[in-house]
N, C-alpha and C positions, 0 to 999 in steps of 0.2 A: 504494500500500500504506500502510495506517495503522500507527501505532505502538502498542505496549502500554503505553508510559510513562503513569503516573498513571491507569490503568484498573483496574476491579474485575472479577474473574472468579470465578465459582462453578463448582466441579467436583463433580459428583454421581457417586458411585461411587468414593470415595477408597479407596486401599489397593492397587490393582493397580500393577504396574510401569509400565504406560502412564500411568495417572493421575498417578503420582509424577513421571514425566519431563515431562509437560505442565506440571505445577505448577512444577517446577524451572526449566524453560525460560522460562515466562511470568514468574516472579518475577525471573529474571535480566534480563529485558527491561523490568522496571519496573512490572509489574502487581501489584496486591494480590490474592492468591489465597485464596479460602475453599474448602477441601476438606471435603466432608461425605459421610457414609455412615451405615449403621445403627449404633446405634439412633437417632441424632439425626434422621435422615431415613429414613422408611419409605415407599417409593413405593406401597405398598398402603394407606396412610393419608393421606388428603387433608389432614387437620388438620396433620400434620407438614410438608407441603409449604407450606401457607398460612403456618404459623408461620415457616418458614425465609425465605419471601419477605418477610414483614414485618420480620424481623430484618435481612436484607441491605439492604433499601431499594433505592435506585437501583443499577444495575449496567450493565456494558458487554457482558460475555460470559458465556454459560452453556454448559457442556459436560456431557453426560450419557453416562457410560460404564457405567451400571448394567446388570447381566445376571444372570439366574437361569435355569439350564439345566434342561430337562426332556428329557433324552436317553433313547433306548431305543426298542424296537419300538413301533409305534403300538398294537398289541394289548395292551401292558403299561403304557401310560401312565397316570399318576395325574392325575385331573382338577385337583386343587389345585396340583400341580406345573406343569401347563400354564398355569393362571391366573397363577401367580407369574411365569412366563416372560414372559407378555404384560404383566403389571404393570410389569416391569422395563424392557422394550424399547419398549412401545407406550402403554399406558394411563398409566403414570407420566409419560413425557415429555409426553403431552397435558396432564396436570394441571400439570406444570411450566410449560408454555406458558400455560395459563390464569392462573396466579398471578403469573408473572414478566413476561409480555409488557408490561403497562402500566408496568413499572419500568425498561425499557431506555432508556438514553440514546441520542441520535442517533448512528447509525453502529454500533449494537450488533448482536450476532449470537448465534444458538444453534447448537450442534453436537451432533448425535446420532451414535450408533455403530450401524452395521449390521455386516455381516460376510460373508466369502467364501462361507459356507454357503448364502446366499441365491441365489448364482449356480452353486454346485456342490452341490446337495442329495445326500445320501447316506442309505442305510438307517440308521435309528436317530437321524437328525438332522432329522426332519420339523419338529418344533417350532422348532428353532434356525433352520432355513431360512426358515420362515414368519415368525417374529418379526423376523429380520434384514431380510427383504424388506419387511415392514411398516414398519420404521424408515426405510428409504430412501424409501418412498412418503410417509410422514409428513413427512419433511423437505421434499418437494416441495409437499405440501398446505399446510403451515404457512408456507412461503415466499410462497405466494400470499395466504393469508388474513391474515398478520401484516405484510405489506409496508408500509413499507420495511424493517422488521426482516428481516435476512437469516437464513436457516436452511439449513444444509447437513448432510451426513452423511459419515462416513468408513467405508469397508468394509475392515477389516484382513484380511490373510491370516494365515498361520502366523507368530506373533511369539514370540520368545524373551523372554517377559515374566514368567516364573516359573510360568505356568499349566500348562506342560507338564512341569515338573520331576517326575522319578520314573523308575522302571525303563523302559527302552526309548526314552528321550528322544533320545539321540544317533542311534540307528538311524532313528528317525522323522524327525528333522531332516535326515539324509543323504538319505533318500528324497524329502523335499520339495525339498531343494536340487537334487537331480539332475533333478527333473521340471520345476520352474517356470523360466520364461525368465530370471529374475534370477540363477538358480543359487545361491541362498542363502535362508535364512529371514530374516524381518524382525527389527528391534530396536525397543524403545520409542522410541528417537531418531527412527527413520523415521516412526513414527506421530505423534510430538509435532511434528515439523517440518511435516507435512501439516496437523495440527490448527491450528497457529498461522496457517498460510496461509489455511485456510478461514475462520478467525475474522476475519482482518485485511484480506483482499482485498475492497475495497468493491464490486466488480462480480461477485462470486461468490455465487450463491444458488440454492436449489432443486437442488443438485447433490450427487451421491455421488462422492467421491474414492476410487478403488480403489487402496489401498496394500497390494498383495498379491504383489508381484514377478511379476505376470502369472499368478498361480496359478489364477485363474478361467478362464483361456483353455485350459488343458491338462487 
């Protein structure tokens, strides 16, 4: 296992509870963390991706947590919303790889975010399931094309990251906890520890880590 001491990490999709926890844990372990999001970085605009890569220069790790949901019945979907969802999870990460791949130092790694919806599709979540599955496949493809740069993905389950805050949260979390094998929902700390493992394990690449409490199995 390598160390984060004196490394440079870029986190795309700043602002979520998970992104903040990854940044905190990486900083605590000695990494220089650059967290970026809109409007500084727009994954629908390649010029902003190119500009960020030029500003960052050499780096060790890149994490993309960006997401843009297009939920609802297929018959009601808005084409632009579907495009934005693919920009966030698939097209944007491809462009990140395009502009950042030549800048990684030896031992570097990229980490993409998939999600449990890819393995447990549900009505109204067709776009989410498809983009998450594509992110997992993209990690495999990039791991082969960009080798020896390592590329992995994480597939979180239901995480108490703030995204679920609102009416009905507690009842929903109880249902999830009663159903999944871990008998609880996840925390940002669960995801952050897996993220740092994926980034620093030198023999892990082309893999999707399922950090979902077993939720995809039931």
